[in-house]
C-alpha positions as a Markdown table, in Angstrom:
| # | Residue | x | y | z |
|---|---|---|---|---|
| 1 | Met | 0.1 | 0.0 | 0.0 |
| 2 | Ser | 1.1 | 3.5 | -0.6 |
| 3 | Asn | 1.3 | 6.2 | 2.1 |
| 4 | Glu | -2.3 | 7.5 | 0.8 |
| 5 | Leu | -5.1 | 6.2 | 2.8 |
| 6 | Tyr | -6.6 | 3.2 | 1.3 |
| 7 | Ile | -10.6 | 3.4 | 0.9 |
| 8 | Lys | -12.7 | 0.6 | -0.1 |
| 9 | Ile | -16.4 | 0.8 | -0.5 |
| 10 | Cys | -17.9 | -2.7 | 0.0 |
| 11 | Gly | -21.2 | -4.3 | -0.7 |
| 12 | Leu | -21.9 | -2.7 | -4.1 |
| 13 | Ser | -24.6 | -4.0 | -6.3 |
| 14 | Thr | -25.6 | -1.3 | -8.9 |
| 15 | Pro | -23.9 | 0.8 | -11.7 |
| 16 | Glu | -24.7 | 4.0 | -10.0 |
| 17 | Thr | -23.1 | 3.2 | -6.6 |
| 18 | Val | -20.1 | 1.6 | -8.3 |
| 19 | Glu | -19.5 | 4.7 | -10.5 |
| 20 | Ala | -20.2 | 7.0 | -7.4 |
| 21 | Ala | -17.4 | 5.2 | -5.6 |
| 22 | Val | -14.9 | 5.3 | -8.4 |
| 23 | Leu | -15.6 | 9.1 | -9.3 |
| 24 | Ala | -15.3 | 10.1 | -5.6 |
| 25 | Gly | -11.8 | 8.5 | -5.4 |
| 26 | Ala | -12.2 | 4.9 | -4.0 |
| 27 | Asn | -9.1 | 2.8 | -4.3 |
| 28 | Ala | -11.3 | -0.4 | -4.2 |
| 29 | Val | -14.7 | -1.6 | -4.7 |
| 30 | Gly | -15.9 | -4.8 | -3.1 |
| 31 | Phe | -18.6 | -7.3 | -4.0 |
| 32 | Val | -20.1 | -9.8 | -1.6 |
| 33 | Phe | -20.2 | -13.5 | -2.6 |
| 34 | Ala | -20.8 | -14.9 | 0.7 |
| 35 | Pro | -24.3 | -16.3 | 1.1 |
| 36 | Gly | -26.8 | -15.0 | 3.7 |
| 37 | Ser | -26.0 | -11.2 | 3.2 |
| 38 | Pro | -28.4 | -8.6 | 2.1 |
| 39 | Arg | -25.5 | -7.6 | -0.3 |
| 40 | Thr | -24.8 | -10.8 | -1.8 |
| 41 | Val | -24.5 | -10.7 | -5.7 |
| 42 | Ala | -24.1 | -13.3 | -8.3 |
| 43 | Pro | -20.8 | -13.4 | -10.2 |
| 44 | Glu | -22.4 | -12.6 | -13.3 |
| 45 | Leu | -23.7 | -9.3 | -12.0 |
| 46 | Ala | -20.4 | -8.4 | -10.4 |
| 47 | Lys | -18.7 | -9.1 | -13.8 |
| 48 | Asn | -21.0 | -6.5 | -15.5 |
| 49 | Leu | -20.2 | -4.0 | -12.7 |
| 50 | Ile | -16.5 | -4.6 | -12.8 |
| 51 | Ala | -16.5 | -3.8 | -16.5 |
| 52 | Arg | -17.3 | -0.3 | -15.4 |
| 53 | Val | -14.2 | 0.0 | -13.0 |
| 54 | Pro | -11.1 | 1.6 | -14.2 |
| 55 | Arg | -7.8 | -0.7 | -14.0 |
| 56 | Asp | -6.3 | 1.4 | -11.2 |
| 57 | Val | -9.2 | 0.7 | -8.8 |
| 58 | Glu | -9.0 | -2.7 | -7.1 |
| 59 | Thr | -12.0 | -5.1 | -7.5 |
| 60 | Val | -12.6 | -7.4 | -4.4 |
| 61 | Gly | -14.7 | -10.4 | -4.0 |
| 62 | Val | -15.8 | -11.1 | -0.4 |
| 63 | Phe | -16.3 | -14.7 | 0.8 |
| 64 | Arg | -17.0 | -16.3 | 4.2 |
| 65 | Asn | -16.2 | -20.0 | 5.2 |
| 66 | Gln | -16.8 | -21.2 | 1.6 |
| 67 | Pro | -14.8 | -24.2 | -0.1 |
| 68 | Leu | -11.7 | -23.1 | -1.7 |
| 69 | Asp | -12.6 | -24.3 | -5.1 |
| 70 | Thr | -15.9 | -22.5 | -5.0 |
| 71 | Val | -14.0 | -19.3 | -4.1 |
| 72 | Ile | -11.6 | -19.7 | -6.9 |
| 73 | Asp | -14.4 | -20.4 | -9.3 |
| 74 | Met | -16.7 | -17.5 | -8.4 |
| 75 | Ala | -13.8 | -15.2 | -8.2 |
| 76 | Arg | -12.7 | -16.2 | -11.9 |
| 77 | Arg | -16.3 | -16.0 | -13.3 |
| 78 | Ser | -16.8 | -12.5 | -11.7 |
| 79 | Gly | -13.3 | -11.1 | -12.8 |
| 80 | Val | -12.3 | -9.8 | -9.4 |
| 81 | Gly | -8.7 | -9.2 | -9.0 |
| 82 | Thr | -8.5 | -9.6 | -5.2 |
| 83 | Val | -10.1 | -12.3 | -2.9 |
| 84 | Gln | -11.2 | -11.2 | 0.6 |
| 85 | Leu | -11.6 | -14.2 | 3.2 |
| 86 | His | -13.9 | -13.2 | 5.9 |
| 87 | Gly | -14.4 | -16.3 | 8.1 |
| 88 | Ser | -12.3 | -18.9 | 9.7 |
| 89 | Glu | -10.2 | -19.8 | 6.7 |
| 90 | Pro | -6.6 | -20.8 | 7.5 |
| 91 | His | -3.6 | -18.9 | 6.2 |
| 92 | Ser | -3.0 | -21.7 | 3.7 |
| 93 | Asp | -6.1 | -20.6 | 1.9 |
| 94 | Thr | -4.7 | -17.3 | 1.3 |
| 95 | Gln | -1.5 | -18.6 | 0.2 |
| 96 | Ala | -3.4 | -21.0 | -2.3 |
| 97 | Leu | -5.3 | -18.0 | -3.8 |
| 98 | Gln | -2.0 | -16.0 | -4.3 |
| 99 | Arg | -0.8 | -19.1 | -6.2 |
| 100 | Glu | -3.8 | -19.0 | -8.3 |
| 101 | Gly | -2.9 | -15.3 | -9.4 |
| 102 | Phe | -5.1 | -13.4 | -7.0 |
| 103 | Ala | -4.4 | -10.6 | -4.6 |
| 104 | Thr | -5.7 | -11.3 | -1.1 |
| 105 | Leu | -7.2 | -9.5 | 1.8 |
| 106 | Arg | -7.8 | -11.2 | 5.1 |
| 107 | Ala | -10.5 | -10.0 | 7.5 |
| 108 | Leu | -10.4 | -10.9 | 11.2 |
| 109 | Ser | -12.3 | -9.7 | 13.9 |
| 110 | Phe | -10.6 | -7.5 | 16.3 |
| 111 | Asp | -11.1 | -10.0 | 19.2 |
| 112 | Asp | -9.7 | -12.9 | 17.0 |
| 113 | Tyr | -6.9 | -11.0 | 16.1 |
| 114 | Arg | -6.1 | -10.0 | 19.7 |
| 115 | Ala | -6.2 | -13.7 | 20.5 |
| 116 | Leu | -3.7 | -14.8 | 18.1 |
| 117 | Gly | -0.4 | -16.0 | 19.5 |
| 118 | Lys | 2.7 | -13.9 | 18.6 |
| 119 | Ser | 3.9 | -16.3 | 15.9 |
| 120 | Asp | 0.5 | -16.2 | 14.2 |
| 121 | Gln | 0.3 | -12.3 | 14.4 |
| 122 | Glu | 3.8 | -12.5 | 12.8 |
| 123 | Leu | 2.5 | -14.7 | 10.0 |
| 124 | Trp | -0.4 | -12.3 | 9.2 |
| 125 | Ala | 2.0 | -9.3 | 9.3 |
| 126 | Ala | 3.2 | -10.2 | 5.8 |
| 127 | Glu | -0.4 | -10.0 | 4.5 |
| 128 | Arg | -2.8 | -7.3 | 4.2 |
| 129 | Ile | -5.3 | -7.7 | 6.9 |
| 130 | Leu | -8.7 | -6.0 | 7.7 |
| 131 | Leu | -9.8 | -5.7 | 11.3 |
| 132 | Asp | -13.5 | -5.7 | 11.8 |
| 133 | Ala | -16.3 | -6.0 | 14.5 |
| 134 | Val | -17.4 | -9.4 | 15.6 |
| 135 | Glu | -20.3 | -9.4 | 13.1 |
| 136 | Pro | -19.3 | -8.1 | 9.8 |
| 137 | Gly | -21.7 | -5.7 | 7.9 |
| 138 | Ala | -23.7 | -5.0 | 11.0 |
| 139 | Gly | -22.6 | -1.5 | 11.3 |
| 140 | Val | -21.2 | -1.9 | 14.8 |
| 141 | Thr | -18.0 | -0.4 | 15.9 |
| 142 | Phe | -15.3 | -2.1 | 18.3 |
| 143 | Asp | -13.2 | -0.5 | 21.0 |
| 144 | Ala | -9.7 | -0.4 | 19.1 |
| 145 | Thr | -8.0 | 1.8 | 21.7 |
| 146 | Ala | -5.6 | -1.5 | 22.3 |
| 147 | Leu | -4.3 | -0.9 | 18.7 |
| 148 | Leu | -2.7 | 2.5 | 19.8 |
| 149 | Asn | 0.0 | 0.4 | 22.0 |
| 150 | Ser | 0.4 | -2.5 | 19.6 |
| 151 | Pro | -0.9 | -1.9 | 16.0 |
| 152 | Pro | -0.3 | -4.7 | 13.5 |
| 153 | Lys | 3.1 | -4.6 | 12.0 |
| 154 | Gly | 2.0 | -4.9 | 8.4 |
| 155 | Pro | -0.7 | -3.0 | 6.4 |
| 156 | Trp | -4.1 | -3.1 | 8.0 |
| 157 | Ile | -7.6 | -1.8 | 7.2 |
| 158 | Leu | -10.1 | -0.6 | 9.8 |
| 159 | Ala | -13.7 | -1.8 | 9.2 |
| 160 | Gly | -16.7 | -2.1 | 11.5 |
| 161 | Gly | -19.4 | 0.8 | 12.1 |
| 162 | Leu | -17.5 | 3.4 | 10.1 |
| 163 | Asn | -19.7 | 6.4 | 8.6 |
| 164 | Pro | -19.3 | 9.8 | 7.2 |
| 165 | Gln | -19.3 | 11.3 | 10.8 |
| 166 | Asn | -16.9 | 9.1 | 12.6 |
| 167 | Val | -14.3 | 8.0 | 10.0 |
| 168 | Ala | -12.0 | 11.0 | 10.1 |
| 169 | Gly | -11.7 | 11.0 | 13.9 |
| 170 | Leu | -10.9 | 7.2 | 13.9 |
| 171 | Val | -8.3 | 7.5 | 11.1 |
| 172 | Arg | -6.7 | 10.4 | 12.8 |
| 173 | Thr | -6.4 | 8.4 | 16.3 |
| 174 | Leu | -5.7 | 4.9 | 15.0 |
| 175 | Arg | -3.7 | 5.5 | 11.9 |
| 176 | Pro | -4.7 | 2.5 | 10.0 |
| 177 | Ser | -3.3 | 1.9 | 6.3 |
| 178 | Gly | -7.0 | 2.1 | 5.0 |
| 179 | Val | -10.6 | 1.9 | 5.8 |
| 180 | Asp | -13.5 | -0.2 | 4.7 |
| 181 | Val | -17.1 | 0.6 | 4.7 |
| 182 | Ser | -20.3 | -1.2 | 3.9 |
| 183 | Ser | -23.5 | -0.6 | 6.2 |
| 184 | Gly | -22.2 | 3.1 | 7.0 |
| 185 | Val | -23.0 | 4.2 | 3.5 |
| 186 | Glu | -26.5 | 2.7 | 3.1 |
| 187 | Ser | -29.9 | 4.4 | 3.3 |
| 188 | Ser | -31.4 | 1.0 | 4.4 |
| 189 | Arg | -29.9 | -2.4 | 5.1 |
| 190 | Gly | -28.3 | -3.5 | 1.8 |
| 191 | Thr | -29.1 | -0.4 | -0.1 |
| 192 | Lys | -26.2 | 1.9 | -0.8 |
| 193 | Asp | -26.6 | 5.6 | -0.9 |
| 194 | Val | -24.6 | 7.5 | -3.5 |
| 195 | Gly | -24.5 | 10.8 | -1.2 |
| 196 | Leu | -23.2 | 8.8 | 1.7 |
| 197 | Ile | -20.4 | 7.2 | -0.3 |
| 198 | Lys | -19.3 | 10.7 | -1.7 |
| 199 | Ala | -19.3 | 12.0 | 2.0 |
| 200 | Phe | -17.5 | 9.1 | 3.4 |
| 201 | Ile | -14.7 | 9.3 | 0.9 |
| 202 | Ala | -14.4 | 13.2 | 1.3 |
| 203 | Ala | -14.3 | 12.7 | 5.1 |
| 204 | Ala | -11.7 | 10.0 | 5.0 |
| 205 | Arg | -9.5 | 12.1 | 2.7 |
| 206 | Ser | -9.8 | 15.1 | 4.7 |
| 207 | Val | -7.5 | 13.6 | 7.4 |
């Protein structure tokens, strides 16, 4: 990651919101392929949306506790360049995806990350990680003050309960490499709002 704050808008499902994220300056757009989410899209829909995304904007497919061969198949069919694993997948799955040619992003709940032993934290220091609330996509923040004393050694992205009102303050305090938002830019659960997307990116960039 560069020194510029990395901003990812996740859970997109319409041309209008993808375009809004790109034009407002997002570094990445995310598409949810994990079952059971109000934001889940089919690979074919994601492929049509990705066709609108410039090459310099990262396209991310989000998966959660799905078989590795399913993840690879859906990622290829959609055309995403990056796979985000958001469940209890082992480090070996991240390595396997990289061998298949995908960039990777590993999401961990803050509690799970803090529970890792030092050797496991060192293992993830070589990867991009995303620290989230216990229930992803629920719009709930977590108390990340412990990160002030011992932040992850590698690049890390803050997620969980971010919105246009709180993102600047949290970035200023915690100094993450990037931020990720989904429910915080929605007018109702699963429905992204163009105005909120623009406001979130402007607020994050203001730091």
